[in-house]
C-alpha positions as CSV (number, residue, x, y, z in Angstrom):
1,M,74.1,141.1,183.3
2,S,72.4,138.3,185.0
3,Q,69.0,139.4,183.7
4,T,70.3,139.2,180.1
5,V,71.6,135.7,180.7
6,I,68.2,134.7,182.2
7,E,66.5,136.3,179.2
8,R,68.7,134.5,176.7
9,T,68.2,131.2,178.5
10,A,64.5,131.7,178.4
11,E,64.6,132.4,174.7
12,H,66.7,129.3,174.1
13,I,64.3,127.2,176.1
14,G,61.3,128.7,174.2
15,E,62.9,128.0,170.9
16,S,63.8,124.4,171.9
17,A,60.2,123.8,173.0
18,R,58.9,125.1,169.7
19,Q,61.3,122.8,167.8
20,A,60.3,119.8,170.0
21,S,56.7,120.6,169.3
22,R,57.3,120.7,165.5
23,A,59.2,117.5,165.7
24,T,56.5,115.8,167.6
25,S,53.9,117.0,165.1
26,A,56.0,115.7,162.2
27,I,56.4,112.3,163.9
28,A,52.6,112.1,164.6
29,D,51.8,113.0,161.0
30,A,54.3,110.3,159.7
31,I,52.7,107.7,162.0
32,D,49.2,108.7,160.8
33,D,50.3,108.4,157.2
34,G,51.9,105.0,157.9
35,V,48.7,103.7,159.6
36,G,46.7,104.8,156.6
37,V,49.0,103.0,154.2
38,V,48.9,99.8,156.2
39,R,45.1,100.0,156.4
40,R,44.8,100.4,152.6
41,A,47.3,97.6,152.0
42,A,45.4,95.3,154.4
43,K,42.1,96.1,152.7
44,Q,43.5,95.4,149.2
45,G,45.1,92.2,150.4
46,G,41.8,91.0,151.9
47,D,40.0,91.9,148.7
48,A,42.5,90.0,146.6
49,A,42.2,87.0,148.9
50,E,38.4,87.0,148.7
51,E,38.6,87.3,144.9
52,F,41.0,84.4,144.7
53,L,38.8,82.3,146.9
54,N,35.7,83.1,144.8
55,D,37.6,82.2,141.6
56,T,38.8,79.0,143.1
57,T,35.3,78.0,144.2
58,Q,33.9,78.7,140.8
59,R,36.7,76.7,139.1
60,I,36.1,73.7,141.4
61,Q,32.4,73.8,140.7
62,R,33.0,73.9,136.9
63,H,35.7,71.1,136.9
64,P,35.0,68.7,139.9
65,V,36.7,65.6,138.3
66,L,39.8,67.5,137.4
67,T,40.0,69.0,140.9
68,V,39.7,65.5,142.5
69,A,42.4,64.1,140.1
70,T,44.7,67.0,140.7
71,S,44.3,66.7,144.5
72,F,45.0,63.0,144.4
73,A,48.2,63.6,142.3
74,V,49.5,66.3,144.6
75,G,48.8,64.1,147.7
76,V,50.6,61.1,146.1
77,T,53.6,63.2,145.1
78,A,53.8,64.9,148.5
79,G,53.6,61.5,150.3
80,T,56.3,60.0,148.0
81,L,58.6,62.9,148.6
82,I,58.1,62.8,152.4
83,G,58.7,59.0,152.4
84,W,61.8,59.4,150.3
85,M,63.2,62.1,152.6
86,M,62.5,60.1,155.7
87,K,64.1,57.0,154.2
88,R,67.3,58.9,153.4
89,K,67.9,59.7,157.1
């Protein structure tokens, strides 16, 4: 009788170990998939930022006067808003 209890316990332990091994493998696969997704997203984001920077550089080179005028207008507007907000307090 005690041998059958020991055998059943050993079977349960073996099955639990297999289930734990499968769960560990599934978690490791999910983490690997997540890392791959994050790497691809980071690469695409970097490529998009580089393309935006290149487009902006070309636009500034084609329209330098418009760029300076726009920068001046944005600066004046920001300064006015900041001054107005500080004055209200």
